[in-house]
N, C-alpha and C positions, 0 to 999 in steps of 0.2 A: 892718616894716610892721605896723602895728598894728591888729588887725581883731576885730570883734566878731559871735560869731554866737548870735544868741538871748543868753543870759545867761553864756555862757562866754567868758573871756578870754585870748585868743591870745599877748598879750604878757608873760605872767608878772611882769610890773611891780605890780601890783593892790597897793594898801595893805591889802587885807582878806588877803592872803596873810600879811603879817607882822604882823597883830593878833593880841593876845592872845582866848583861848576866850571864849566869851560869860560872862557874869555870872548869878548867881542868878535876878535878875527875867526876863531875856529868854529864859532858859531855861525858866522857868515857863509864860510866853506860848508859846512854842512847843510844849512839852509840852501844854499845854491845846487848843492849836489841833488836834494832832496826835489827839489824844482824841476832839474833837469829829468829826474826819472819820473817824477809825476807827468810831466810833457810826452818823455817816451812812451809811458802807460796809455795816453790817449792815442797816438800816433800808432803803436803796434795793433796789427790786425789778428793776429794768433791770441786769443786769450789768456791761455796759460801763460804765456811770456808777459802778457800786459798785468795781469795779476800779481805777478812777482816783481815787476817794474813799480807798480802802484804800492805794493810792500814796501821796496828798499824806499821810495821816495816819501811817503808818510813816514816811516820809521827815521828818516835823517830829517824830516822838518820839525818831528817832536824833539830828537835830539837837540835841534838847534835852539828851539824853544826851550827847552828845560836846561840845556847846558849838560848834557847827559855824558859821561865819558864813557868810552869803553865800546862795545860793539852795538852800534846802533838797531841794526835788523834783529837782535835777539834781545835787547835789554830795554831801549829806550820805552817803548808802548807799555812793555809789561811793568815798568818803574812807575810810569805815569799811571795807570790804570791801579794797581796795586797802592801807589802813594808811598812807596818805599822803595829804595836802591836795589834793584836787582844786578848784581854784579857780574861784569863780562870782561872779558880781556881781548883786544883786539890791538896787535903789535902795529900793523900798518896805521892804524888811526891815531895809536898813543905817539908813534914817530912825527906823523904830519903835525899832531897838535903842539906838541914840543917845539918842534919846527917854527910852527905860525906863532906862537907865543912868545919864542925867544927873539924873532923877527919884530914883533911889536916893541920889545923892550929895546933891541938894539938901535 
């Protein structure tokens, strides 16, 4: 039975699982977005929003450092801590990564 809950895949047959790590340009974009979220977290006065921004920032920085493909908010930090791939799917990031990697080749 193939079931999707949020961005996690339950069937284990995702193409993302076998894909190579991200290239330098997509890593740079994720790292930049992570730093922007971390700066936003430091600036936000309302603590629940600052914690959320800090999580987004830290997960994107970890995704950039490890070349994680998929949904950084759900899988990058667990993959790093568990030292194994936690497979997630994120269509917006997949499209952006494909576009960035294609732009480098062209």
